[in-house]
C-alpha positions in Angstrom: 9.0 18.2 11.1 6.0 15.9 10.9 4.1 14.2 8.0 1.4 11.5 7.8 2.2 8.7 5.3 -1.0 7.4 3.7 -2.0 3.8 3.0 -3.2 2.8 -0.5 -5.4 0.2 -2.0 -5.1 -1.6 -5.3 -8.2 -1.6 -7.5 -7.6 -4.7 -9.4 -4.1 -6.1 -10.1 -3.1 -8.0 -13.2 0.2 -10.0 -13.2 1.1 -9.9 -16.9 4.4 -11.6 -17.3 7.6 -12.6 -15.4 10.6 -10.6 -16.5 14.2 -11.7 -17.1 15.3 -9.7 -14.0 13.1 -11.8 -11.8 10.4 -9.2 -11.3 6.9 -9.3 -12.8 5.2 -6.8 -15.1 1.9 -5.8 -13.5 -1.0 -3.4 -14.1 -3.0 -2.0 -11.3 -4.7 1.1 -10.1 -3.5 2.5 -6.8 -5.5 4.9 -4.8 -4.7 6.6 -1.5 -7.0 5.9 1.4 -7.8 7.8 4.7 -5.6 5.6 6.9 -2.1 6.9 7.8 0.9 6.6 10.0 2.8 9.6 11.5 6.5 10.2 10.8 8.6 12.9 12.4 12.2 13.8 11.7 14.4 15.7 14.2 18.1 16.5 14.8 20.3 14.0 16.6 23.8 14.1 18.1 24.4 10.5 17.4 23.7 8.0 14.5 20.5 7.8 12.6 17.8 5.9 14.5 14.1 5.1 14.3 11.8 5.0 17.4 8.7 3.1 16.4 5.4 3.1 18.3 2.1 1.3 17.8 3.4 -2.1 16.5 5.0 -5.2 17.8 6.4 -6.0 14.4 10.2 -5.6 14.8 12.6 -4.6 11.9 16.3 -3.9 12.6 16.9 -0.2 11.9 19.2 -0.8 9.0 16.6 -3.0 7.3 13.8 -0.4 7.8 12.8 1.4 4.5 12.8 4.7 6.4 16.5 4.2 7.3 17.2 3.1 3.7 15.6 6.4 2.5 17.9 8.4 4.8 20.9 6.3 3.7 20.1 7.0 0.0 19.9 10.8 0.7 23.1 10.7 2.8 25.0 8.9 0.1 23.7 11.3 -2.7 23.5 14.6 -0.8 25.7 14.2 2.3 22.9 14.9 4.8 23.6 14.4 8.5 22.2 11.7 10.8 18.6 12.3 12.1 16.2 10.8 14.6 12.9 9.5 13.2 9.7 8.9 15.3 7.3 6.6 13.6 3.8 6.0 14.9 2.3 3.0 13.1 -1.4 2.7 12.3 -1.2 1.0 8.9 -0.9 -2.8 9.5 2.1 -4.6 8.2 1.9 -7.4 5.7 -1.4 -6.1 4.5 -0.9 -5.0 0.9 -1.6 -1.4 2.0 1.9 -0.1 1.3 2.7 1.0 4.8 6.4 0.5 4.6 6.7 1.9 1.2 4.6 5.0 2.2 6.9 5.6 5.2 10.0 5.4 3.0 8.6 7.8 0.4 7.5 10.3 3.0 10.9 10.0 4.6 12.4 11.2 1.4 10.0 14.2 1.2 10.7 15.0 4.9 14.4 14.9 4.4 14.2 17.0 1.3 12.4 19.7 3.3 14.3 19.3 6.5 17.6 19.8 4.9 16.3 22.3 2.3 17.7 20.3 -0.6 15.0 21.6 -3.0 14.9 18.3 -5.0 12.1 18.2 -7.6 9.3 15.6 -7.3 10.6 13.7 -10.3 14.0 13.2 -8.6 12.2 12.1 -5.4 10.1 9.6 -7.4 13.3 8.2 -9.0 14.9 7.8 -5.6 11.7 6.2 -4.2 11.6 3.7 -7.1 15.0 2.5 -6.0 13.7 1.7 -2.5 10.7 -0.3 -3.6 8.3 -1.1 -6.5 5.4 1.0 -5.2 7.3 3.6 -3.3 7.2 6.3 -6.0 3.4 6.3 -5.8 3.5 7.7 -2.3 5.6 10.8 -3.1 2.4 12.6 -4.0 -0.2 9.9 -3.3 -2.7 10.5 -6.1 -4.7 7.9 -8.0 -2.5 6.3 -10.6 -2.3 3.5 -13.1 0.8 1.6 -12.1 2.7 -0.5 -14.7 6.1 -2.1 -15.0 6.9 -3.6 -11.6 4.7 -0.9 -10.1 7.0 2.1 -10.5 5.8 3.3 -13.9 2.9 5.7 -12.9 0.3 7.4 -15.0 -2.0 9.8 -13.2 -5.7 9.1 -13.7 -8.9 10.9 -12.8 -10.8 8.8 -10.3 -13.2 10.3 -7.7 -14.3 8.0 -5.0 -15.3 10.8 -2.5 -18.9 9.6 -2.6 -18.0 6.3 -1.0 -17.1 5.1 2.5 -14.3 2.5 2.7 -14.0 -0.3 5.2 -10.6 -1.9 5.5 -10.5 -5.3 7.2 -7.5 -7.5 8.0 -7.2 -10.6 10.2 -4.6 -9.9 12.9 -3.3 -13.4 12.6 -3.7 -15.7 9.6 -4.8 -19.3 9.8 -1.1 -20.5 9.8 -0.1 -18.1 12.6 1.5 -15.5 10.3 0.5 -11.8 10.6 0.4 -11.2 6.8 1.1 -12.6 3.4 4.6 -12.9 2.0 4.8 -11.1 -1.4 7.2 -13.7 -2.9 4.9 -16.5 -1.8 1.9 -14.6 -3.4 3.7 -14.3 -6.7 4.6 -18.0 -6.6 0.9 -18.8 -6.6 -0.1 -16.7 -9.6 0.0 -17.6 -13.3 0.8 -14.5 -15.4 -1.5 -13.7 -18.2 -1.1 -10.7 -20.6 -4.0 -11.5 -22.9 -7.0 -9.7 -21.4 -8.8 -6.4 -21.1 -6.4 -3.8 -19.6 -7.0 -2.3 -16.2 -7.1 1.1 -17.8 -10.4 0.2 -19.6 -12.0 -1.7 -16.7 -11.4 1.2 -14.2 -13.4 3.5 -16.4 -16.6 1.5 -15.7 -19.0 2.7 -13.0 -18.1 1.3 -9.6 -21.3 -0.7 -9.5 -20.0 -2.7 -12.5 -16.5 -3.5 -11.0 -17.5 -6.7 -9.3 -16.3 -9.8 -11.2 -14.6 -7.5 -13.7 -12.0 -5.6 -11.8 -10.0 -8.6 -10.6 -6.9 -8.9 -8.3 -5.0 -11.9 -9.6 -3.7 -12.6 -6.1 -7.1 -12.9 -4.6 -8.1 -16.3 -5.7 -4.9 -18.2 -4.9 -4.3 -16.4 -1.7 -8.0 -17.1 -0.6 -7.4 -20.8 -1.4 -4.4 -20.7 1.0 -6.1 -18.4 3.5 -9.9 -19.0 3.4 -10.4 -16.0 5.8 -9.7 -13.7 2.9 -12.8 -14.8 0.9 -14.8 -14.9 4.1 -14.0 -11.2 4.8 -14.9 -10.2 1.2 -18.2 -12.1 1.5 -19.0 -10.3 4.7 -18.3 -7.0 3.1 -20.6 -7.7 0.2 -23.3 -9.0 2.7 -23.0 -5.7 4.6 -23.8 -3.8 1.4 -20.5 -3.1 -0.3 -20.8 -2.0 -3.9 -17.3 -3.4 -4.6 -15.0 -5.5 -2.3 -11.6 -7.1 -2.9 -8.2 -7.9 -1.5 -5.6 -5.2 -1.8 -2.2 -6.0 -3.4 -0.8 -9.3 -2.4 -2.9 -9.2 0.8 -3.9 -9.8 3.5 -6.1 -6.7 3.9 -9.4 -6.5 2.2 -11.7 -3.5 1.6 -15.2 -2.7 0.7 -16.6 0.5 -0.9 -20.0 1.5 0.5 -22.5 4.1 -0.7 -23.8 4.6 2.9 -21.9 6.7 5.5 -23.0 4.5 8.4 -21.4 1.1 7.7 -22.1 -1.6 10.3 -19.7 -4.5 10.2 -19.6 -7.5 12.5 -16.0 -8.5 13.0 -14.5 -9.7 16.2 -11.4 -8.2 18.0 -9.3 -10.7 16.0 -9.6 -8.3 13.1 -8.2 -4.9 12.3 -11.1 -2.8 11.1 -10.9 0.8 9.8 -13.9 2.7 8.4 -13.6 6.2 6.8 -15.0 8.5 4.2 -13.0 8.5 1.0 -11.5 11.8 0.1 
């Protein structure tokens, strides 16, 4: 049984306040994008394992969110061990939700594979236990995300007229392959007194620039200047709106033209596709 976990982008991201439990309340709009991994589940005669392809980024099996999704379902519903095949295309440490998407789709796959017939609301509850943004990927539809990212409200947002370019430096200036989320939060000063995302997102896309803001973008760009350089290149190439996604390090641009020409070297991951 095979599925294709999608990536997402964040359209703006407001860090509102730090909570007593150590998490932050945020507000952001999450949108699925046409970039995906492939995840297959099959029977196995041994313990649960994950065979990963397409990445050099190593995670011990027990720490992989896909394994944690299986463990949650095994603990709650007594399912048997399985073998996962995971082909990676979504870059890690990018703010595109690759790991979270893999985990959420693993829940959906296991629900179907073992014919558990769990409703979507239950799967979303399980997904929220695995990660703050995991629940979004159960059905991967545009949503306003609040709380720590797990409180979702569906929104109407049609970006099908646009082409998206997703760009990420393969190695950051300090040698890292991505941005640490805890480090990103340590650089941001929460602010709850401003126009809500839910109002800004209703503006025409052509008016989003300088209004639809990702709070992580400025401090992360100060630490990693390549972020602001990528965004500047996207605007110079004709993007209507460009920004960093999540806590980084991937950036994206929305273009009105289908044929988008970008000049990035092989040191960058570049993915261009028509929004759906």
